[in-house]
C-alpha positions in Angstrom: 38.6 104.5 77.6 41.8 103.9 75.6 42.4 101.4 72.8 46.1 100.3 72.0 47.9 97.7 70.1 50.9 95.8 70.9 53.0 92.9 69.5 54.0 90.1 72.0 56.7 87.6 71.6 55.5 83.9 71.1 57.6 80.7 70.0 56.3 80.9 66.5 56.6 84.9 66.2 55.1 87.9 67.3 51.4 88.2 68.1 49.3 91.2 67.9 47.1 92.1 71.0 44.5 94.7 71.0 44.3 96.4 74.6 41.2 98.1 75.9 41.6 100.3 78.9 44.7 101.6 80.5 46.2 98.6 82.7 45.9 100.4 85.8 44.1 97.6 87.8 44.9 94.3 89.3 42.2 92.4 87.1 42.2 92.0 83.1 40.4 89.8 80.8 41.9 88.0 78.0 39.5 87.3 75.1 40.7 84.4 72.9 38.6 84.6 69.7 37.5 81.6 67.5 39.7 80.4 64.8 39.3 80.4 60.9 36.1 81.9 59.5 34.6 82.4 62.8 37.4 84.7 63.7 36.1 87.6 61.3 32.5 87.0 62.6 33.7 87.4 66.3 36.1 90.5 66.1 33.2 93.0 66.5 31.4 91.2 69.2 34.5 90.8 71.0 35.5 94.5 70.5 32.2 95.6 72.0 32.6 93.2 74.8 36.0 94.5 75.6 34.8 98.2 75.3 32.1 97.3 78.0 34.7 95.7 80.3 36.8 98.9 79.9 33.9 101.2 80.7 33.5 99.2 83.9 37.2 99.6 84.7 38.3 96.1 83.6 41.2 96.0 81.2 40.8 93.6 78.5 42.9 92.2 75.7 41.9 90.5 72.3 44.6 88.1 70.7 44.9 88.3 66.9 45.8 84.9 65.4 46.0 86.0 61.8 49.9 86.1 61.7 50.1 82.8 63.6 47.9 81.0 61.3 49.8 82.2 58.2 53.0 80.8 59.8 51.6 77.4 60.7 49.9 76.9 57.2 
């Protein structure tokens, strides 16, 4: 299983995305974590969930809103 990081373009700037798996399949899961205080609490749970998906051969991605939240505020 591989873990990689990427930046993707958006209307408010670049968003960081963590990728679990190697994007070889036709199916992928996009995990959108909670916002604000819950974001830090949910990161570890989402990472474990994405690792489990990757072990089953399903690629998964986690969006990181941190940079977006700074620009909005």
